[in-house]
C-alpha positions, 0 to 999 in steps of 0.5 A: 496689223497697224490701225489706220492713221487718223487724220484731221483736215480743217477746211475739209469741205472746201475746194482743196480740202474735199479732194484731200479727204477723198485721197486720204480715204483712198490711202486707207486713213480715217478722216475727220473733216472739220469745217464751219461751212463759210466757204466750204459746202456739204455738197463737196463731201456728200459722196463721202458721208456714208464712208465708214472711215469718214466723219464730218464735224461743223467747227470753226478753228478760231475755237479750240478743238479736242479730238484724238488724231495722228496728223493734222492738215490745216487748210481752214481759211477763205482763199479768194478775195471776195470771201476773205475781204468780206470779213477781214478781221475774221480772216486774220483770226482764222489764220492766226487763231486757227494756227494757234489752236491747231498747233496746240492740238498737235503739241498735245498729241505729239502729231505731225501738222501741215499748214496750207500756206499760199503764194500770197506770202510773196505779195506782188513779187520783185523776184521772178520766179519766186523761190522759198528764200524770197521774203516777199513784197507785201503791203501790211495795211492794204485790202488783201493784208488780212489774208497775206499777213494772216498767212505769213503770221501763221507760218511764223507760228508754225516755225516758232512752235517747231523750234520751241516745242520740237513740233513736227511741222510742214509748210506748203506754199500753194500757188493758183490751184483750180479744178472741180468743186471750186465755188462758182461765185468765188471770184477767182479767175478760172471759175469767173472765166468759165461761168461767164463763158458758159453764160455767154457773158462778157469776160472780165479782165482786170488791168491789161490782162498781161499779168501772169499766173501759174495754174496747178490742177487740184490733183497735182496740188493734193499729191504735193501736199501729201508728199510733204506730209510723208517726208522725214521730220527734218523736212519742214518746208516751206516748199512751193507747190504750183505749176511753173508754166506761166500764162497771161490772163488774156491767154487763159481767157482765150483758151476758156472761150475756145474750149466752151465755144462761147460767144463772150467778148473781153471787157477790161476793168481797173486792176485791184489794189496790190494785185500781183503782176507776176506769179510763178513758182520755183519748184526746185525744192519740191522736185528735190525733196518730194520728187514732185512736179505737176503732170496735168497740163492746163488744157486737160485740167480746164476740160475737167473743170469746165465739165464740172461747171457745165453739170452745175449749170445744167442742174441750175437751169433744171431748177429754174425751169421747174413747172410752176405748179410744182413750185406752188405745191411746194410752197403750199406744203411749207405752212402745213409742215410748220404747223405740224411741228 
């Protein structure tokens, strides 16, 4: 009987990473989840901690990691503008040094490695929809460059390691993905709109709201990611992974308001620098090479995502409304614990 595959997921406590860990365990793998918890949270993988084939490791990929695994999914990097622009130098280091360290590990182990790349590779595209052969339209010195160019450099490293060291590489370009376990404060459009709608706050639209995005539910993205990892060695990518159905930001806002029954109104703010006007993947390669295409429509995905945020919202209200006497008692207990220690 073959032992289970041992799989490393960097960024495994993040939004997409936690879903990937869950699915790999369902497939019978042993999973080593590595995360420095900058944007990932222990809460995302709490339900996996008692699983006999799951291990959680606090680690920053900008430092080498010495473990024994069969496959590596490299997902480590903050992915929302609020987070990746908070420390742009560290963001670039995470993409570039993280790729070097994980590729070095894969080289030593002769294992397969997949890079979670991004549609930001294409920048503000002049070609629509975006095909993998398109080289992109990216500002190399703007406020988004730490992420865009960091991911582009990571792809370069993957393909150079593949050519130079005959490493078994895979590169997946992920388009807008949403679903449960998104961070409520990550500034992404889906989570922003849902949180604002649930609180009956004004829904913030940047620019005229006619810019388009393609939203892929996280379960579909995970299927695409694992499908690429399981392809023959000659299939390296890059492969687009996203939903080819295109929606304006206004369309999304209207749908979220309707589904939450919110009293929110729309407010417009200036469009951030280098924010892409159009974003839609050409998924011909994914269909041909992976037999993959998304199956979860936006309405269903939004319903599941809204339910997740409603639960978070209810828990937060419960904490805020905790009786004052209980809060006081907790505060009184803290000094005595400190004294005892």
